[in-house]
KEDOFI-380276 format. One line per 10 residues: number of its first residue (from 1); their letters; for each residue x, y, z of C-alpha. Coordinates in steps of 0.001 Angstrom, whole numbers. Layout:
# residues N
NUM = A = X Y Z | ...
***
This chain:
# residues 138
1 = MNHKVIINIP = 55943 91064 133072 | 59549 92053 132408 | 59595 94777 135052 | 60472 93876 138634 | 58707 95470 141604 | 61244 96323 144301 | 60380 97178 147893 | 62164 100315 149175 | 63886 100850 145851 | 66226 103864 145931
11 = IDTNEVPDLR = 64327 106831 144477 | 65634 110341 143850 | 63609 113225 145275 | 62270 114397 141904 | 61300 111010 140446 | 57909 110561 142113 | 56820 114167 141451 | 57799 113661 137793 | 55720 110477 137636 | 52775 112169 139383
21 = ELVGWSRREE = 52878 114947 136787 | 52887 112452 133899 | 49578 110977 135097 | 48013 114417 135587 | 48365 114693 139363 | 49899 117599 141257 | 53653 117171 141780 | 53574 117616 145587 | 57347 118087 145604 | 57222 119162 149247
31 = DYPTLFERCN = 56289 115567 150179 | 59663 114161 149147 | 61891 112942 150724 | 59747 113218 153910 | 57352 110564 152596 | 60177 108006 152439 | 61079 108764 156058 | 57497 108435 157354 | 55804 105639 155416 | 56125 101992 156386
41 = FWAGVRDEND = 57576 101070 152990 | 57251 101826 149310 | 57729 99969 146060 | 58944 101031 142680 | 59386 99702 139174 | 61999 100866 136675 | 62167 100373 132929 | 65168 99173 130935 | 66566 102734 130985 | 66332 102930 134799
51 = ILIGFGYVCG = 63399 105385 134614 | 60852 105102 137440 | 57638 103858 135793 | 55694 102649 138824 | 55353 103694 142451 | 53169 103134 145495 | 53476 102994 149260 | 51889 101834 152494 | 51728 104054 155541 | 50269 103806 159031
61 = MGLEHGYMED = 51314 103030 162548 | 52854 99709 161570 | 50541 97777 163863 | 47645 95825 162341 | 46360 98357 159812 | 48004 100208 156923 | 46872 102489 154153 | 47956 102070 150533 | 48492 105306 148642 | 49620 106779 145325
71 = IIIHPMYQGQ = 49597 103788 143022 | 51082 105417 139925 | 52029 103825 136620 | 53661 105799 133815 | 51049 106325 131059 | 53155 104489 128451 | 53207 101374 130675 | 49577 101267 131820 | 47524 98225 130898 | 50499 95853 131006
81 = GIGSELVKEL = 49898 94360 134475 | 52569 96463 136199 | 50020 98171 138464 | 48589 94837 139609 | 52029 93464 140348 | 52939 96641 142238 | 49809 96428 144409 | 50237 92706 145033 | 53881 93176 146056 | 52858 95948 148471
91 = LRESERIGLG = 50260 93575 149928 | 52817 90747 150264 | 55175 93096 152093 | 52301 94279 154296 | 51561 90712 155291 | 55249 89952 155810 | 55610 92770 158357 | 52360 91869 160147 | 49820 94250 158683 | 46543 92360 158475
101 = IITVSFEQNK = 44317 95115 157115 | 45176 97407 154212 | 42779 100072 153017 | 42923 102134 149867 | 40787 104937 148487 | 40127 104979 144767 | 37866 106481 142167 | 34822 104499 141033 | 36391 103680 137658 | 39227 101814 139433
111 = TNFYKACGFT = 36920 99425 141326 | 37540 96411 139069 | 41302 96945 139203 | 41369 96879 143005 | 38902 93972 143185 | 41238 91993 140906 | 44071 92806 143325 | 42110 91305 146229 | 40348 94314 147753 | 36709 94224 148810
121 = PGSGGVWRSS = 35005 97525 147998 | 33108 99042 150886 | 31620 102251 152068 | 33662 104851 153823 | 34297 108516 153918 | 37016 111033 153314 | 37506 114253 155251 | 39681 117026 153875 | 40475 120262 155625 | 39850 123450 153693
131 = TCLKLHTQ = 43626 124026 153713 | 44209 120627 152105 | 41589 121281 149443 | 43256 124560 148515 | 46681 122921 148239 | 45414 120140 145975 | 43652 122452 143546 | 46683 124655 142920
***
């Protein structure tokens, strides 16, 4: 892989919403820059033109457990191993700062990807408030 994953890479406020939009997710512009202030750490990948092509982060209390979120790879760069490297770097950083358990929620069709990154699929549940559901469908 020619693209380097960098922990806490400087990211402009609009870059993650732009990337989210490219993969068909809502922009959630109101999350940035607050997300960078509240999460434990994030990682990013840039292309040769300094465009953000990969992003993900880990949040939580910073004790033993963290939660990995928003693993996003630009559509033109998917399938090249960048996502795996991004996840693995986030896991290395998690271990380095003392997080022993990282969880992630993903759609069924991403199971093999996360298994290849070292995750063990399990059962769990997700609760969303009615307010949250309304915000995510707009």
